[in-house]
N, C-alpha and C positions, 0 to 999 in steps of 0.2 A: 883657783881658776887657772887653766892652762895659759902659759905665756904666749903672746903673739910671736915672740922671737924664736919659737921652737921650730919654725919652718924656714931654714936658711935660704931656700930658693926665692922667698918673697922679701928678703931683707934689702933695704936700700943701702946707700953708702954712708948714711949718717950713723953716728954712735948710737948703740942700743940703750945707753944709759938714760937718755931723755925720753919722757913719755910723749911730749909734743915738741917738735921743732918746726917753726915757721920761718921761712927764709925769703926775704925780698918780695913779699906778697903785695900785689897791686890788683885792685878790683874796681871796675866801673860798670854801672848799669848802662844799657844800650843808649847811645847818643848823649851821654852825660860825662862830666869830668869824673875822675876816679874818686870813689868814696873812701877807699883805702889805698895808701901809697907807701910802698917799700916797707912793709911791716915785717919785722924780724924779732923773734923771742923764743925762748925755750921754757919748758916746764919739766922739772926733774921729779923723780919719785918722791912722794910725800908732800908735794907742793899743793897749797890751797891758795888760789890766786883770785883776787877780785878785779874784774874788768870794769873800769869806770869811764865816764865821759858824759857830756851834755847830750840832750836829746838830738838825734840826727848825726851823732859823731861816728856812727858805723859799727857800734858794738854788736848788734844782731847780725849784721852782714858778715862781720869777722867770724862769729860763731858758726854761721851757716856755711862759710867756706871751709872751716875746720872739719865739719862733719860731712862735707861733700854735697850739700844741697845747692851750693853755688860753685862755679868754677872760675878761678882767678885768671886774668889775662896774662899775668906774669907771676913768677915765684913758685915755691914748692912747699909742701907740708908733709912731714913725716910723723907717723904715730908708731911709737915703739920701734923706730928704725925702718918702718915700712912706708914707702912712698905712697901718698894718697893719690890714686888714679882709678879710673873706672874698673879695672880688673881686680883691684884689691879692696874696693869699697865694701862689697858684701862681707868680707872677713872683718874689716875694721869696724863696721857698724855693730857687729856682734859684741864688741868690747867697749862701746861708747854709749853712755846713757845721756840723752839730750832732752832737756825740758824746754819746750817752746814757750814763748811769751804768753800765748793764748792757750790755756789748757784744753779748750774745745778742739784744737787741732790734733789732739792725741787720744781723745776718748770717743769711741765709735761703736762699742759693743752694747748689747741690750741691757746688761747690768754692770754695776761697779765691779763685782767679783770677776766677771768674765773679762772686763778690761784689764784687770791686774794679772790674770792668768794667761792672757793671750800671748804675751811675749815668750814666757818660759815654755808653753806648750808648742809654740811655733818653732822653738829650737830643740824640741825632742824631750823636754822634761815630762815625766809621767803626770797625768792629771792629778793624782793624789798628792804628789809632792808639790805641784804648782798651787793647788788649792790650800795646802797647809801653809805654804809661804805667804800666799795672798792674805789668808785670814790673820796671820801675825802682823802683816803690814797694816791691815785695816784697824787692828787694835792700836798699833803704834800711832796711827794718824786719827784715832777717834772716830772711825767710820764704820765700825763693825755693825751698827744698826742699819747701815745702808747697803749691805753686801748684795742684796737681791733687788735693789731699786735701780731705776734708770738714772744715769748721770744728770738728766734734765730735771730731776727732783732735788738736786744738790744746789747749794748756794755757790756763788763764784769762788769763794775761798775753799769750800769743800771740794769743788772740781779741781782746783789747783793741787790739793793734797792727794786726791785720787790719781791725778796724772803723775805726780811724783812717786806714789806707791807703785804704779805700773812700771816706771823707769827702774826703781830700786829692786823690783822683783827679778830683774835680769842680772843683778849683782855686777854692774859694769866696772871695768878697770879704771875708766876715765869718766868722770861726771862733769857734764857741761850744762849749766842752767842759765836761762835768760829771764831775768826779773822774777825769781821764784817766790818772793814775798808779796807779790801783787794780790790784793784781796784778802790777805790774812790779818787777823787782829793781833795785838801784841802777844797774847798768850801762845798763839799758834806760831808766830814768828820765833818765839823762844823755843818751842818744841821742835820746830824744823831745824833750828841751829843745833840743838842737842843731838838730833838724829844724824845730821850731816857730820858732826864732829866725831861720832863713833863709827862711821862707815870705814870699811877696810879698802876703800878705793885707792888706787895708786896716785891719782891727782884729781883736783877739782879746779874748774874755771867757771866763775860765776859773775855774770853781768848784772849789775843792779844800781839803782839810784838810792837804795836804802843804805846810806853810808855807815851809820852806826851799827846796823846789823852786819854789814860786811866786815866791820872791824872785829866782830865777835867770832866769825867763822873762817876768815882768811888771814894769811900772814903777809902777803905781798900784793902790791897794787900796780896795775897797768892802767895808765890813763891815756885814752884816745883824744887827740885834739888835732883838728885840721887834717884828718885822714891818716895821721901817724901816731905812733906811741911816743909821746913826749916825756912821760914820766914812768919809771920803773923803779919802785922803791919799797921800803918796808911800810906795810899798811898802817900800823899804829903811828909811825912818825908822820905820815902824810895827813892823817886825820887830826893831828895836833897842829898842822900848818894851815891855819885858816886863810892866810893871805894867798897861798898857792891854790888852794881849793877855790877861792873866789875868782882868781885869774882864769881858771879852766871852766868856770860856769857851774861849780858845785859847792855853793855856800853851805857850810856844815850845819848852820842853825835853821835851815829852811827845808 
């Protein structure tokens, strides 16, 4: 896939070595105190990062800032050295795969196959190539029998898988997922982990309360508490620290 940094006119001032750079990000909903305060972190190529935090800590809000759905009052975000702003957003979104917490927010075509081919065809991929890619993803996610069915005929977990297949059809450089295991049984959580681990994406950022699953697919943990990233550490080490997890509202055994 063509690198974003191939167009020097669009480069920001940040080093191109980072996939994501977030600097001093602060975001507040109208007439409320900031949900996010002075957030700063980077993701390097090859990073697989789990975003953790109690309910209401701002995980989804942070992800939506990173993909440009929300605009922070302060701070900046760079993707591959390109400053995230209205004029660069269309280009950046071509390279970001984002999975919403609710799969219904992403599925809107008459059939599952059309949902998965929509993105590639919208970006100029030939129908034949888009369909071949979609059918392989349907096999990977155990949905081949549902190719010509409406998403409304799928279970909640199957809709989640269909939405993920639609994201992966675009072969994104950066994959950002919000609670991807919601509605999936243990066997499909394992299958999803196996699929994610073999993807050639440059970086992943995954928000989840499924701590043990995160421990299998990510290497680094960012923990949001009180609107700030209070912990940035090795994922395995954190999952073995039950006292710290308890303190941030994430008891490992529950």
